[in-house]
N, C-alpha and C positions, 0 to 999 in steps of 0.2 A: 851594826846597824842597824833598830827596829821595823820593823812591815808595821803599816799604819792601814788599818784594814775599814775599807768602808762601804754602805750599802753600791750602785750606780745610782739611784735619784738622789742623797743623803751627798754624796760628789758631785755629781750636778749641781749641787745646788753651793757646795759648800768647794767647788773648784779655785776662787783664790787661796783660799789659804793651804789644800792640795799645793798648791801653785808653789807661795810660798815654802810648806816643808821639803817641799821638792827640790827647792834653792838651794836650801840649808844643808841639803843630807837625806832628808829624810823620802824615799819613796812610799808611793803611797797604794797599797792594789784596790783596785773597783772590784767589784761582786757581783754577779749578779742571779737569783736565787739562791744565794749560799759557793757559787764555784769564781771561782777565780772565771776575768770577762778582761778588765784591761790596770796597765801600768802603768805613774805617772810618775817619773824621771827626773834628774837633772840630765842634759844634753851631755854632761863628762860619760856620765854612769850609761845611758845611752853606746857612745862611739866606743866605750870601754868592753861594751858585750859584742859587738860588730868593724869583728878587726877585718880587717884585707881587706881589697884591693875598692875602692867607692867609682861609684856606676857612673859617673864620668871621666875614668883614667880608661875604661875600655875602648874614648871616642876614636875614633881611627882604627880603632883594632881589624877592624872588612871591607881592611884598604884591600878593591885589585877584590873582591870576591864575586860584585854585581858583571865583572869584564870592563872593559873601556867603557862602551857604553849602557848604565845600568838605564837607559828605559827599550834600549831594545831590550835586552835582558828581560824584562820584564813584559815586554811586549810575545818574544817567542816561547817566555813559558805561558799566554794565558792561547794562542794559540797551535799550542801543541797538543791542545787538550780538544780541538774540534775536529 
């Protein structure tokens, strides 16, 4: 897999082309002042690079953390400092 490198300004001007390249499997590296700044890759590459639990899979994992009344727990915490 070849990495296409372009400056940030050129990347801004050729974004549709870079997006097409990424869709075809060719990532592009955007540079700013010669240093890596961002990358344009296909969603498949992004998902492979970030395995593990997704954010929504954590939903409900704090059940019971705030007690029976979350509002009361927050009020108690606020009043603790008075």
